[in-house]
C-alpha positions in Angstrom: 163.7 50.6 79.2 164.2 54.3 79.6 160.8 54.7 81.3 161.6 51.9 83.7 165.0 53.4 84.5 163.6 56.9 85.0 161.0 55.6 87.4 163.5 53.9 89.7 166.0 56.8 89.4 163.2 59.2 90.5 162.6 57.0 93.5 166.2 57.0 94.4 166.5 60.7 94.1 163.4 61.2 96.3 164.8 58.9 99.0 168.2 60.6 98.9 166.7 64.1 99.1 164.3 63.2 101.9 167.1 61.6 103.9 169.2 64.8 103.6 166.5 66.9 105.2 165.7 64.5 107.9 162.6 62.7 106.6 162.5 58.9 106.4 160.4 57.6 103.5 159.1 54.0 103.2 161.3 51.7 101.2 160.2 50.5 97.8 158.3 47.2 98.3 159.1 44.7 95.6 157.0 41.6 94.8 158.4 40.0 91.7 156.3 36.9 91.3 152.5 36.8 91.0 149.7 35.2 89.0 146.4 36.3 87.5 143.5 34.7 85.7 145.7 34.7 82.5 147.2 31.5 84.0 146.2 30.0 87.3 145.4 33.0 89.6 141.9 33.9 90.7 142.1 37.7 90.2 142.0 39.4 86.9 145.2 41.4 86.1 143.7 44.7 87.1 142.3 43.2 90.3 145.7 41.7 91.2 147.4 45.1 90.8 144.8 46.8 92.9 145.3 44.3 95.7 149.0 44.5 95.6 148.9 48.3 95.7 146.4 48.3 98.6 148.7 46.1 100.6 151.8 48.3 100.1 153.5 46.8 97.1 155.2 49.6 95.0 156.8 47.4 92.3 155.0 44.3 91.1 155.8 41.7 88.5 153.0 39.8 86.8 154.6 36.4 86.0 151.8 34.2 84.7 152.7 30.6 83.7 153.9 30.4 80.1 152.0 33.5 78.9 152.3 37.3 78.9 148.6 37.7 78.0 147.7 39.6 81.1 150.6 42.1 81.1 149.0 44.9 79.1 145.9 45.0 81.4 148.1 45.0 84.4 150.3 47.8 83.0 147.2 50.0 82.5 146.0 49.2 86.0 149.4 50.0 87.5 149.4 53.4 86.0 146.1 54.1 87.7 147.2 52.6 91.0 150.5 54.5 91.0 152.8 51.5 91.3 155.4 50.1 88.9 154.5 47.0 86.9 157.4 44.8 85.8 156.7 42.7 82.7 157.2 39.1 83.6 156.5 35.5 82.8 157.1 32.1 84.5 158.3 29.4 82.2 157.8 25.6 82.9 161.1 23.7 82.4 162.0 20.0 82.3 165.5 19.5 83.7 167.0 16.0 84.4 163.5 14.5 84.8 162.3 17.3 87.1 160.0 20.2 86.6 161.5 23.6 87.6 160.2 27.1 86.9 162.1 30.0 85.5 160.8 33.6 86.0 161.6 36.2 83.4 161.6 39.9 84.5 161.5 43.0 82.4 160.9 41.0 79.2 159.7 42.6 76.0 156.2 41.1 75.7 156.2 41.7 71.9 159.4 39.7 71.3 158.5 37.2 68.6 160.8 34.3 69.7 159.6 34.6 73.3 156.0 34.5 72.2 156.6 31.5 69.9 158.4 29.7 72.6 155.6 30.2 75.1 153.1 29.0 72.6 154.9 25.7 72.2 155.0 25.2 76.0 151.3 25.9 76.3 150.4 23.6 73.5 150.5 20.4 75.5 148.6 21.7 78.6 145.1 20.5 77.6 146.2 17.1 76.6 148.1 16.7 79.9 145.0 17.9 81.8 142.9 15.2 80.2 145.4 12.6 81.2 145.4 14.0 84.8 141.6 13.6 84.8 141.9 10.0 83.6 144.4 9.3 86.4 142.0 10.7 89.0 139.1 8.8 87.5 141.0 5.6 88.1 140.8 6.2 91.8 137.1 7.1 91.7 137.2 10.9 91.2 135.2 11.4 88.0 134.6 14.5 85.9 137.8 16.1 87.1 138.6 17.7 83.8 135.2 19.5 83.6 135.6 20.3 87.3 139.0 21.8 86.9 137.9 23.7 83.8 135.4 25.7 85.8 138.4 27.4 87.6 140.4 28.0 84.4 139.4 31.4 82.9 141.9 30.6 80.1 141.4 26.9 79.2 144.6 26.9 77.3 146.4 27.3 80.7 144.6 24.6 82.6 146.9 22.9 85.1 147.5 21.4 88.5 146.2 24.4 90.5 142.8 24.3 88.7 142.6 20.6 89.6 143.6 21.3 93.2 140.8 23.9 93.5 138.3 21.4 92.1 139.4 18.8 94.7 139.1 21.2 97.5 135.8 22.8 96.5 134.2 19.5 95.8 135.0 18.4 99.3 137.4 15.7 98.5 140.4 17.4 100.2 140.4 19.9 103.0 142.9 22.4 101.8 145.2 23.3 98.9 148.4 22.3 100.7 146.7 18.9 101.5 146.0 18.3 97.8 149.7 18.3 96.9 150.4 15.7 99.6 147.7 13.3 98.3 147.3 14.1 94.6 149.0 15.7 91.5 152.6 15.0 92.6 154.9 12.2 91.5 153.7 8.8 92.7 150.2 10.1 93.5 146.9 10.0 91.6 146.5 12.8 89.1 150.2 13.3 88.4 151.2 13.2 84.7 154.8 13.7 83.7 155.1 16.2 80.9 158.0 17.5 78.8 158.2 21.3 79.1 160.8 23.6 77.7 164.5 22.9 78.2 166.5 25.1 80.6 168.5 26.5 77.7 165.4 27.4 75.8 163.7 29.2 78.7 166.7 31.2 79.6 167.4 32.0 76.0 163.9 33.2 75.3 164.0 35.5 78.4 167.5 36.9 77.7 166.6 37.3 74.0 163.6 39.4 75.0 165.8 41.7 77.0 164.9 40.2 80.4 166.6 38.7 83.4 166.1 35.0 84.2 165.4 33.9 87.8 165.2 30.5 89.4 161.7 30.4 91.0 161.0 29.1 94.5 164.1 26.8 94.7 163.1 25.5 98.1 160.2 23.6 96.5 162.4 21.4 94.5 163.3 18.0 96.0 167.0 18.3 95.3 170.1 17.7 97.4 173.1 20.0 97.4 174.8 18.2 94.5 171.8 18.5 92.1 171.1 22.2 93.2 174.7 23.0 92.5 174.4 21.4 89.1 171.2 23.3 88.3 172.6 26.7 89.4 175.9 26.1 87.6 174.1 25.3 84.3 171.6 28.2 84.8 174.4 30.7 85.4 176.4 29.5 82.4 173.4 29.9 80.2 173.0 33.6 81.2 170.7 33.2 84.2 170.7 36.3 86.5 169.1 35.5 89.9 167.5 33.2 92.3 164.4 33.7 94.5 165.8 33.9 98.0 162.6 35.1 99.6 159.3 33.8 98.2 155.9 32.7 99.4 156.6 29.0 99.7 160.0 29.5 101.5 160.3 29.1 105.2 162.5 31.4 107.2 165.1 28.6 107.2 165.2 28.5 103.4 166.2 32.2 103.2 169.8 32.0 104.5 170.4 28.8 102.5 169.5 30.3 99.2 171.2 33.6 100.1 174.4 31.4 100.4 173.7 29.8 97.0 173.2 33.2 95.4 176.6 34.3 96.7 178.4 31.1 95.8 177.2 31.3 92.1 177.4 35.1 91.7 173.6 35.4 91.3 171.4 38.3 92.4 168.5 37.8 94.8 164.8 38.1 94.0 161.8 38.2 96.1 158.1 37.4 95.4 155.0 36.1 97.0 154.0 33.7 94.2 150.5 35.0 94.9 147.6 33.1 93.3 144.6 33.8 95.4 143.6 35.3 98.8 144.0 32.7 101.5 145.3 30.0 99.2 148.6 29.1 100.8 151.9 30.9 100.5 151.9 34.5 101.4 149.7 37.5 100.5 151.1 40.7 99.1 152.9 42.9 101.6 154.0 40.0 103.9 157.4 39.1 102.6 160.5 39.4 104.8 163.4 41.5 103.6 166.3 40.0 101.7 169.4 39.4 103.9 171.8 42.3 103.8 174.5 40.3 102.1 172.3 39.7 99.0 172.5 41.7 95.9 168.9 42.6 94.9 168.0 41.9 91.3 166.6 45.5 91.1 169.9 47.1 92.1 170.8 48.0 88.5 167.2 49.1 87.5 168.2 52.7 87.2 
């Protein structure tokens, strides 16, 4: 923790000193949501860090799904690239029959309860993937498990994104966004309901590991205001810290809406591309809009 604080304190001191003598230095660019081959990204952790640095990111969080396996490699690469790597994870959660994702930032990746919890979440992924393949086979798409496995560097982490790449690259669907309109979502072939961690478990593991819990890409959830209020209220009561106001899957219209939610529930605001692969939907590194001025950034107290 002291090293993290010293880093951001040094940045603040440099900015303050530069402003006093008339220089304007570029602001720190935060991207606090990204994925590597440790889960469902296509770049190895060191490649991910290099791309983020090359595109102007100065503080990056690696938040692979249900694993911290890639963090050590990313930390080493970040030291070489001269950027800050924030230890992170994205935990799959089942909440009132829906799947939501909780990002953990600044977690201790050696924390035993966190590691044990993530292992339990991962344990059902292969079985779920085989059921997804069976569902696709029922509509004439065979060998989907084997096809998806080609794109899963870590078979333990096989999931919807790997199946989506198989469907696109085998010519069955034209693009990644189109996949999730025709397949792999509730009511469509390839969707298999799965029981992930509970919200209380996910937030507890993150907070217990010294981290901060963040509601990931809330604009993606098919919730009305009543359900969103219920989710955020429960999340806040459990010790949740922030909500992603700016992220790769949010439209410009989502940003003020979730800035208002953050203010209403006393949550800080986070920002992240949710980068998985070059050209694969969402936004690339370095292309996120700024948080609205009324937001309290999650990194405000990282000193």
